[in-house]
N, C-alpha and C positions, 0 to 999 in steps of 0.2 A: 504494500500500500504506500502511496506517495505521502511524504510529509507535507503538512499544510504549508502553503505559501500564500502570498498576497493574491495570487491568481486563482487558486483553487479553495481558498478558505471561505467557509460560508459567511455571508454578510452578518455583521453584528448590528443589532438594533439598540438604540438608546434605552436604558432601563427606565421604565415608567413606574413610578411608585404605585404600589397597590392602594386602592381606595380604602379608607378606614372602614372597619366593620360597622354594620348598621347599629345605631345607638338603641339601647333598650330604654325607651322613653314613653311615658304616658302623660298626656296633658289634659287639663280641664277643658271642657268644651268652650269655644270662644264666646258663646252667647251669655255665659255666666260671669258675674263679677269675680275678680280674683279674691282668693282667700289668703290665709297665711302662706300656703304653698299653692302653686299653679300646676302641680303635677310631680312626677318622680322620674329620676334617672338612675339606672342601675349599671354603673361602669363595670368593666371586666377586670380592672386592676386599680391600684391607687396611684398610678402614673398619669397625672393629668395631661402631660404633654402627648402621651399616646392616646388618651381617651377623648380629649376635647374636640379633635377634628370630626369624629363621628357625631358627637352631640351637636356641634355647630352646624353641620350639614343637615341633620334631621330637624333641628330647630328652625333653620332658615326655610326649609321646605314647608313647615307647618305654621310658623309665626313671623319671624323676622331675622335679619342678619345679626349675629352676636358680635358686638364690638368690644365689650369689656365684661369682665367677671369679677366677682368678689366672693371669697370663701374663707372659711376658718383655716388657719395655717396648719393645724394638726390633722386635717382630713386627708391631706395629700403627702406623698413621699418627698416631693420637692416643691419649691415655691418660686418659679420663674416669674419675672416681671412681664414678659411678653411670651405669647404662645402662638405658634404657627398653625393655622387652619387652612383648608383649601381656599385660595384666592385672597387671603388677607392675614393680618396679625391681630390677635386679641390682647388687650392690655389686662393685666391681673392685679388685683389688690388683695393682700393677705392680711387677715384680721385675727387678733387673738381675743377680742371681746366685742360685744355688740353684733355678733354674727352667729347664728345657730350653727353648731358644729356638724349638724346633719343636713346642711343645705348648701346650695350654690346659687348665687344671684347672678342672673344674666341680664345684661343691658344691651339695648339696640341703639342704632344711630338716631332714632327718633326719641331717645331718652326714656323709652318704656323699660320697665324692669319686670323680671319674672323670677320668683324664688322656687327652686325645685328641691324636693327631698332627694338626698343622695343616699341610695341604698348601698351598704357595704358590699364590695365585690364578692366576698365569700358567703353571702347569704344564699340559702337553699332556694330553689325555684319556687316552691309553694309559698314560702314566706315573702319572697320578693314580689310575687304576683299579688298577694294580699295588700302589701304596702303600696304598690303601684296603683292598684284599684282605689284604695282609700285616698291616696294623695290627689288623684285626678277626679274624685267624686265632687260634683258641684256643691254638695251639702257639707263638705268637710270644712271644719273651722279649727282644726288642730294645727299646731306648728309642726315642723319637721321632727324636732326632738320629742314632742308629745306623741306623734305617730309611732316613732321608734319605741318609746316607753310603753305605749299601749300594746305593741306587738310583743315586747319582752314579758309583759304581764300575762299575755295570752299563752306564752310558751315558757313557763318558769324554768330557770336553769340554763336557758339558751340565749346568748346575746344576739345572734344573727341567724339562728336556725329555727 
């Protein structure tokens, strides 16, 4: 067999980055006024740099383009000031007080804001499904932390299962 040369080598194609996996996102119907949370997001890891692109795409499809976020510093493994998402950069604010540790706040260019319950990545499917349904329920008036506490009471001895 001939060794590859410039003449017989197969053409190389530029590597196109894989699209982010679809976000596991449940949002309150748009016709209802916002409550303490407007829905829930169940990321696959605590790496916000890897997770935010999928959330930003899904959120832009359903609501608006995310331009800024605010979240509790202890929720994520790192705290970058800017995060790359498809087509733009998102500015991040990291808080240690005044922000529910179980939520992420999304801001859009038109200055609207949405608070989402962040379900821990290691949460089992059935628990995550209950939390997503509860957070997106138009009649919900609980904060993200209150939703998590109610779920823990439902399953004594389990933080996220």
